[in-house]
One Martini backbone bead per residue (centre of mass of N, CA, C, O) as a GRO file, in nm:
protein
  116
    1MET     BB    1   3.953  16.421   6.593
    2PRO     BB    2   3.930  16.449   6.925
    3GLY     BB    3   3.847  16.164   7.009
    4GLU     BB    4   4.092  16.017   6.873
    5THR     BB    5   4.317  16.133   7.033
    6MET     BB    6   4.236  16.039   7.305
    7ALA     BB    7   4.234  15.739   7.241
    8ASN     BB    8   4.530  15.730   7.142
    9ALA     BB    9   4.651  15.830   7.410
   10ALA     BB   10   4.530  15.609   7.591
   11SER     BB   11   4.654  15.368   7.434
   12GLN     BB   12   4.948  15.451   7.479
   13GLN     BB   13   4.934  15.436   7.809
   14THR     BB   14   4.871  15.141   7.780
   15PRO     BB   15   4.978  14.855   7.874
   16THR     BB   16   5.112  14.567   7.736
   17ILE     BB   17   5.057  14.212   7.747
   18ASP     BB   18   5.203  13.950   7.689
   19ALA     BB   19   5.166  13.601   7.694
   20ILE     BB   20   5.406  13.539   7.879
   21THR     BB   21   5.346  13.742   8.101
   22GLY     BB   22   5.059  13.653   8.151
   23HIS     BB   23   5.139  13.362   8.249
   24LEU     BB   24   5.334  13.452   8.483
   25LEU     BB   25   5.109  13.610   8.642
   26ALA     BB   26   4.919  13.358   8.679
   27GLU     BB   27   5.132  13.199   8.848
   28LEU     BB   28   5.148  13.406   9.076
   29GLN     BB   29   4.846  13.386   9.156
   30ARG     BB   30   4.856  13.088   9.225
   31ILE     BB   31   5.038  13.122   9.469
   32ARG     BB   32   4.855  13.311   9.627
   33GLN     BB   33   4.619  13.108   9.656
   34VAL     BB   34   4.789  12.902   9.820
   35LEU     BB   35   4.865  13.105  10.053
   36ASP     BB   36   4.581  13.168  10.157
   37VAL     BB   37   4.527  12.842  10.269
   38LEU     BB   38   4.784  12.835  10.426
   39PRO     BB   39   4.938  12.758  10.731
   40LEU     BB   40   5.129  13.031  10.798
   41PRO     BB   41   5.355  13.220  10.884
   42GLU     BB   42   5.373  13.557  10.886
   43GLU     BB   43   5.663  13.585  10.768
   44THR     BB   44   5.614  13.414  10.518
   45THR     BB   45   5.375  13.577  10.400
   46THR     BB   46   5.535  13.847  10.381
   47VAL     BB   47   5.757  13.757  10.202
   48ALA     BB   48   5.594  13.642   9.963
   49HIS     BB   49   5.438  13.899   9.888
   50ARG     BB   50   5.678  14.071   9.835
   51GLU     BB   51   5.800  13.912   9.612
   52LEU     BB   52   5.557  13.882   9.427
   53SER     BB   53   5.544  14.190   9.377
   54ALA     BB   54   5.831  14.240   9.265
   55THR     BB   55   5.787  14.056   9.025
   56GLU     BB   56   5.552  14.194   8.893
   57VAL     BB   57   5.678  14.460   8.840
   58ASP     BB   58   5.919  14.353   8.673
   59LEU     BB   59   5.746  14.223   8.449
   60LEU     BB   60   5.596  14.513   8.380
   61SER     BB   61   5.830  14.615   8.254
   62ALA     BB   62   5.975  14.688   7.962
   63GLU     BB   63   6.251  14.544   8.096
   64PRO     BB   64   6.303  14.273   8.228
   65ASP     BB   65   6.489  14.172   8.513
   66ARG     BB   66   6.598  13.861   8.561
   67THR     BB   67   6.797  13.894   8.803
   68ARG     BB   68   6.585  14.019   8.998
   69ILE     BB   69   6.364  13.797   8.969
   70ALA     BB   70   6.543  13.569   9.066
   71ALA     BB   71   6.580  13.675   9.345
   72SER     BB   72   6.294  13.684   9.436
   73ALA     BB   73   6.227  13.387   9.370
   74LYS     BB   74   6.440  13.265   9.553
   75CYS     BB   75   6.330  13.389   9.823
   76LEU     BB   76   6.055  13.257   9.793
   77ALA     BB   77   6.156  12.957   9.788
   78LEU     BB   78   6.295  12.956  10.048
   79GLU     BB   79   6.061  13.041  10.235
   80LEU     BB   80   5.887  12.794  10.152
   81CYS     BB   81   6.092  12.575  10.236
   82ARG     BB   82   6.131  12.649  10.534
   83SER     BB   83   5.807  12.622  10.607
   84GLY     BB   84   5.696  12.373  10.418
   85ALA     BB   85   5.512  12.450  10.171
   86LEU     BB   86   5.632  12.269   9.944
   87ASP     BB   87   5.554  11.996  10.079
   88HIS     BB   88   5.254  12.056  10.129
   89ALA     BB   89   5.167  12.176   9.824
   90GLY     BB   90   5.357  12.111   9.604
   91HIS     BB   91   5.264  12.161   9.282
   92ALA     BB   92   5.102  12.432   9.348
   93LEU     BB   93   5.416  12.561   9.375
   94THR     BB   94   5.623  12.417   9.174
   95GLY     BB   95   5.492  12.485   8.903
   96PRO     BB   96   5.516  12.792   8.897
   97LEU     BB   97   5.817  12.807   8.987
   98GLY     BB   98   5.916  12.651   8.727
   99THR     BB   99   5.815  12.839   8.512
  100LEU     BB  100   5.990  13.071   8.603
  101ALA     BB  101   6.265  12.935   8.587
  102ASP     BB  102   6.248  12.872   8.294
  103TRP     BB  103   6.232  13.166   8.189
  104LEU     BB  104   6.513  13.250   8.318
  105GLY     BB  105   6.705  13.014   8.300
  106ASP     BB  106   7.000  13.033   8.441
  107THR     BB  107   6.891  13.212   8.682
  108GLY     BB  108   6.676  12.954   8.763
  109LEU     BB  109   6.856  12.718   8.880
  110PRO     BB  110   6.831  12.764   9.193
  111ILE     BB  111   6.523  12.704   9.192
  112ARG     BB  112   6.530  12.426   9.072
  113ARG     BB  113   6.697  12.294   9.308
  114LEU     BB  114   6.476  12.347   9.523
  115LEU     BB  115   6.248  12.172   9.377
  116SER     BB  116   6.416  11.881   9.378
   0.00000   0.00000   0.00000
C-alpha cells in the first residue's frame, strides 16, 4: 500500500533518541534554564549557549564523539566557573554537568575536577 511506504519512509528518516541520550539532553536543558535566570555577563551567556548547542548536536549524531563533547563541556564548565555561576547556582549547574562528566568517563575527569 502506498500509505505504508510513506509512513515507513518517514519513520526511517526520524532519528530515535535512546534513554541515556534523552536524559543527557534533559540535563543540558536544565543548564539552559538556570542560565536564563542568572545575571551573567553577555560573554558568558554567549559562550555557554554555544557550547551547549555544540554538545546537543554531538549527542544527537549517530555516533557521539565523547572527546569532542568533553571539550565543549569543559569549555562550558570553565566559563561558568570563571563567571562565578557555578558558585552562585551550586547544584543546579554542578548536578547536570556532573551527570555529563560521568557519562563521558575518563574524558570527563577534567570537568569533575572543576566541579569539586
